[in-house]
N, C-alpha and C positions, 0 to 999 in steps of 0.2 A: 817502666813505660807502661802505661796505660791497655787495657785489653783491646779497645777498637786499633791503636795503634799496632800493639803488637800481631793483629792479624792483619792489618795493611801492611808491614813489614813482611809478615808472611805468603802473601800473597804476590809482594813485587818478585822475592826468592825465586817465589814457583814461576814466573813469566822468563826470569830471568835464567835458570836450569835449564827451561824449555827452549829456551833464543840459543844457549851456548848448543842443545843437544844438536840443534836442526843447523848451526852453521858446520859443527862437527862432522855430520853426515853429508855435507855440501857445501865445503870452501870458498865455491864459487859466489856464493850468496852474498849482497852486499850490506854492510853493516847498517848502513843506514835503513835500507828498506827494514831490514831483518829487524830493529831495535823500535821503528816505528809501527811494526805488526805486531808486537808485541807490548807496547806501551812502556818503552823501559829509556832511561838517556842512553845513549850511541856510547857518549864518555865511558859509561860503567860498563858496557858490552865490555868495550875493549881491554879497559883493564883486568878485568875477571878472565879472558880468553888470554891474557900475557902471567896469568898464573896467580894476579893479585889477590889476596882474600879483603873478603868486606871488612872495615874498621870495627863492627863490633865483635867480629873471631879471632883477631888480633891481639895479642897480650901487651900492655905499655909495660915497658920498660922502669916507670914509675909509679906502677903498682901496687901497693905495699901488705894486700895478701895475697897470699898461693890460693890455688885453683880450692884445694883443698881443704884450706882453712875458712872461704869463703864460701864453700857450700856449707861448712861445719857453723857459719856465722848465723847463715838464713837457716837452718834447721834447729838452732836456740831461738831465733826468732818466732817461727811458725808453730814450736813447741810451747812457749811462754801465752803468744795467742792463743792458741788452742785451751788452754787451759784456764783463759778469762783474765792471765797479767801480761797485755801486751807492753814493750818494754818502751821507755824511752826514747829519744836521740841522743841525748847524755848516756844512759845506758849502754847503749850500740857502740858507741863512740868507748865506754870504759875497756867493756869486755871486747872489743876489738884490740885496743892496749895491752891486755893481759895475753891475747893467742899470739901477739907481736914479742910482748918479752919471753913468752914461754918457747922461743926456740933454743932459748941461750947462747943467742950469738955475743959477742964480744967484738965491739962493742955495743949495747941494746938499740934495735932499732928506735929513731924518733917518734913518739905520737903523732897519731893520724890530725888532722887541723879539723878547724868548725866545721869547716861545709864537707868532708868527708863522707860521713855519712849519708848526707842528702845524692851527693853524685852517687854514693854507692849503690841506693834503692833505685836509682834513674836506672843503673843497670841490669836489675834482676824483675824480671816479670813477674816473681812470687808476692813481693812485697809494696804497700804502698804506704804513705803517709796519713793517718786521717785522726779528725778530731774526737778524744775519748766521751763517753758520756757514763753518767753513775750508774752503778749497778751493784744490789744489796748484795753481797756475799750469800747471805740465807737462801734468797733468791735464788741465786747462783746454782749453789747448792744443790737445789730442791729441783731444777732442770733434769730431773734424770729420765729418761727417757724410758727404762724399764718401770718406775713409780709410775710416771702418767700413762705404759702403756695398760698396765693394770689396770688402772682406773680405768680408763675405758672401757675395759673388757668387762668392769664388775656396773659400770651404767647398763653393756647391753643386758649382758645376761639379768641386771633387775628391769628390765625394760622388756625382755621374754620370760620373765620368770611368772611378772603380774600384768603381763598383758597389757601394758601401760602405752597409751598413744601419743603423738606428736603435739596432738591438742592439750594433751593433760601433764606435760612436762614444764616446771616452773625453776624462778633463780629469783632466791633474795638475798639483799645485804643492806646493811648499812650504813652510810655515808653522812657525815658531819661538815659541818659552815660554821665557819666567825661572819655573824651576819654583816659586821662593816668593813671586813677583808676585801680588796679586788684583788686578783689574780695579776702576778706579773706579765707583761704582753709588751708586743712591740708595738712604739709609738715615732711621730715625724717630728722631729725637733728643730731647732735649729742649727744651724752647720758650727755656731759656735759653741755647744755644748760640753763640756768637758766631763766625762764620765756618764754616769747613766744618769737618763732624764728623771725630773721630782716631778712623782705625782702623788698627789695628795689624796687622800683614802680617809673616809668616817673614822674609824677608828673604834669602833664596838666590835667587841671579842667576846660577846656573848656565844655560848655555844649553841648550835641546833642540830639534832640530828633527823635524818629521815630517814624511815624502812621503805625500801621500793621491792615491787618485787612485779618479775614481765611473766609471760607467758609467750613460748612457742611458736604460738598459732600468730604470732603480733601485736597483742595490747597486755595493755598493765592494771594492774589493781590502784585503787586510788591508794596515795600514802600513807604511811601514820607516821605522825610529827609528833619529837619528843624536844622539849622546848623545859629553859632552865627555871626553877621557882617550886611552890606549894602546893598552889591552887590555880585552879582557871581564874580567868578572867574573860568576862564576856567581852570587852573592849577588844579582844587580840582576833577574833573571827566574825567580825561582820559582815564579810562576803565571802567566806570559803565555801568551795563548789562540792559537791556533792558526794556524801562515801566518803569524805577528807575526817581522818581522825586526828583528835591533839591528844595529847598526853603531856606529862610534867615529872621531871623527876630534878634532883636536888641539883646536878650539875651538865644537864641535856643528855647526858648515856642513858644506853641502852641499862634496864635493869632483867632478871631472870621474868617478874610480874608482869614488865609491860614486854616481852619476847613471847608470853605465852599470851598476853593480851592480844599482839599480831596476829600468833597463829589462830586465834576465835576469828578475828578478823577476815582473816584470809580464806578459812573455812565457808564465810558468809557468803564469799563474794566468788567462790569457784564452787560448790557445790554444786550449784544449779548447770552450771555449764560444763560437768565431765563428761566426758565421750562412753569412758571403759567404767572398771569399781576402782580401781587406783590413780592416785594424785603421784606424779613424783615432783620434790620440791629439792633442790640440789642447794646447798647453804654451803658455808665456812666454819668452822672452830670453834667461835664465841663460843663462851661460857652459858651464855643463855638457852643455846638450843641444844644443852645436851643435859637437862634437868629432865628428872624423872616426870614433874609434870607435863611438860614439850613434848617427850617420848610418848607417855601414855596416851598423851590426846590424838598423837600422831596415830596412834595404830588402833585407835575408836574408832576414827573416821577417816581410816583409808589412806593416810597419807604416809608416803615411803620419802625418809630421807637419806640422802647420801651425803658426805661430807669432801670435797674435795681433799687433797693432798695440800700439808702445810706449806705457804708462800707460791702458791702456784695459782691466787685467784686474778693475777694477770695474765696468764694463760687461757684459764679455764674455765671462767667466770663472763658469761654472756655481758654483766651489767658494769665489771670493769672494763671489759674491753670496749662495748659499743656508746657506751650509756653516763655512765660519771664523771669520763672528762671533759665533757662537751655541754654536759651540765653545770660543770661547776666553771667552765670559763663562760657561759651564758651569763650566769648570777652574779661573777666578778665584773663583766661586762657593766650590766645595769648596776651594780653598784656604782662605777667610776662616772657614769654617766648622770646619778645624781648627785655624786661631789663636785662633776664642773655645772650643777643647777645651782651649788647652794644649800644643797641636804648631806649635812656634817653629822647624823646621828641617824642609825638603821636602827630602830626597835623592835620588839615579836610583830606588831600589826603591820611594821613597814615590809619587815620580811615575808611576811602571809599575804602582802599584797605582790611582791616579786615570783616568788616561787612560783604558783602556779603559771604565771606567766612564760618564764622560764622554762617548764618542766614541757607545757604544752607544744615546745618548740623540739624538743630533742626524746623526747619518750614519740616517737611515729612508728608506725608500722615495719616502714622500713628499715629505721635504725633497731630495735628491735629485735626484726629475724636475721638480721645481718651479724649481731655478735651470737645469737644460737649458731649461724652457720660458720662465723670465721672461730670459731671455739670448738666447730667441729663433732658435734653434739646434735644438733638437727638440723641436716640429715645426716644420720650417724658419719666423720670420717676423721679420724683419728689425724691423719698424714698431715692437715691440715695447720698443727700442733707439732707434731715430733719432726716435720720435715724445716723448721726456723728455731730450733731449742740453741741455747746456749749452752754449750755442754761443758762442764769442768770436770777435767776427769785430772786422779793424781798420777803424777809421771810414774812410770813405771824402769827398773832399776836398766842401767844403760847395760847393754851386752856387750863383755869381754870377750878381748879376740885373745886366742891362747898362742901365746908365745912360742916361738921356734928356735931350740938350741943351735947356735951356728957354732961348728966345731972350729972356724978360723980364727971367732974373737973371741977373747975373754971378759970383753965388757957389754952390760947390757943398754941399749939405745934409751936416755929418759927424757929429750927433746927431741923435736920434729926435725931438728937442723942434726942429729947425730942419726937420726932411721933414715935420711937420706942419703947421709955419707956412706953408709952401710950397704942400703939399698942399692945405690951405684956401683960399688964395690961387687954386691952378687951380681949385677948383669955386667959388669963387665967379666967376669968367670966365664958365665954362660954362653957371651958372644964366641970367647975364643976357644969356647967346645964346640958349639954346634948352635944352628937356631934352633931349637926347639918351642914347644906349647909353652915350657917350662920359665921362661923369661915372662912371658904373660898374665903367666899366674902370679908371679913375686909382683907384678905390676899392680896384680888386685889388691893382693897379699898387705904392701907397703900402704895403698890408699887407703885401707880397712884400720891400718894400726894409723896411720895420720887421725883418721876420726875419730880412733877412741881417744887418741893424746889429746886431739881439741877438745873432747867432751870433755873428760878429765879436768884439762884446764876451765871450761867453764862452769863444772859443777862442783871446783875446789874454789873457785870465785863467790858462788851461792852460798857455799857452807862457811866460807871466812864472815859474810854479811848475815848470815842466819844468827851463826857465835855471836859476832860483838850484837848483836838485836838480843838474844836474851840473855846474854853475861850485864846489860845494861837495863834489864825491863828486874830483873833481881832486885829485892829492899834487903838492906840487910839486916836483922833482928838487934833489935835494940835489948842492952841488955836490963831491962825493968822486968821485960819478956820473957827471959829463958826458963824462971822457976815459976813462971805463972800456971796456975791448974788449968786444964782443959777440959771444961765440962762438958762430955757428949749423950745430945739427947737423940731418943729413938722412935719412929713415928710408925707404929706398925698398921695394917686396914688389913680388911677379910675380906674375900671376895664374898 
């Protein structure tokens, strides 16, 4: 049931309860008028007054799982979802079959049908089906609230220690382009099209790296563009915007020398605009940012660098959050438009004519400031990120329920069916003696034991799958390698 439907159902049940209370206090009231006053069907009010429960509160005789088993199954699904591994429908169906088999009944219950899981989810307000999206495991593991909270604390302490103003806060990073490759997009095509629509692309895969830097005040530095090649050619940049810098490398990637060259470029464009004494530069852990020359230059020119935690740039870096994605989408749209016009080769000159146009439409004051705001940097607000983390936790060992040694039986229950038989026998003995609170305690104890047994069944099935995967991943050692000596080399570094 969707949250909105669940809310409407709760509101309706509340009106029915009020109508019943009104009728019980004054039985002379007309049921028709009472139902109209509380906006409920008269037939529903009449059946409730006769003691007939709503359908959602009645247990079907054809129900596959018992309430305790359903609760165990829901807890298992929610636990997997919290850890970042929501199960597929077939996984839920298989786990349901294992819970049924664990009862120990003879003959064993039949497996659930193909549509059982879908019907089961509709009866659970805590569950729903969703399409999945890929999420890299390293990013998921690094979305640790403790580590990210430490990062925000470090940023705030650095700003206070060095008196860094909002307008002196910068973020820079590299992003890459394949010159002639357009991004995937949704298009309008013929209804007779089978599969994905064919979209012609120029196909030039030469790599270009652009180093971009933005300020929390809402402006951006001229970029440094790295092209693949040995030497510059004057024909590449006949009409390049003022302040833009071109560089070359063998493969179009950033090098340590180009990283230092960009830092000098950064200092030239920001030194005169600095309000305080120090500037804060937020960056990632690229090797070109950790060289002694890079750090020495920053120290000399009063630039404080802070490196984000690994695999968190999609959360903590303003450029990733607000700029790079629309920039690449706009560039891909321009490449696709050229292909429709018959231009099937994007060279360096063509790239340098497209990029300034799409960049000016993306790097606006509003977009830049929204990136700093969304990452909780300016103004400082860590909760903007901490409140939306995909937290992946390691499951804790399930709690154990201490067993009670029963003096009247010599067998320990190993299945939920045996446990229910013994619990029924205990309740009968208690009812013969007296109606004490012990009966309620026994019911709670039996419920805990049933949950523990169902959890053990679920964990046993998961362990079986893991053991099977481990065994299949172990490769046998060939006979030729048994007596092969192994050479171990050690490298020591001194601090």
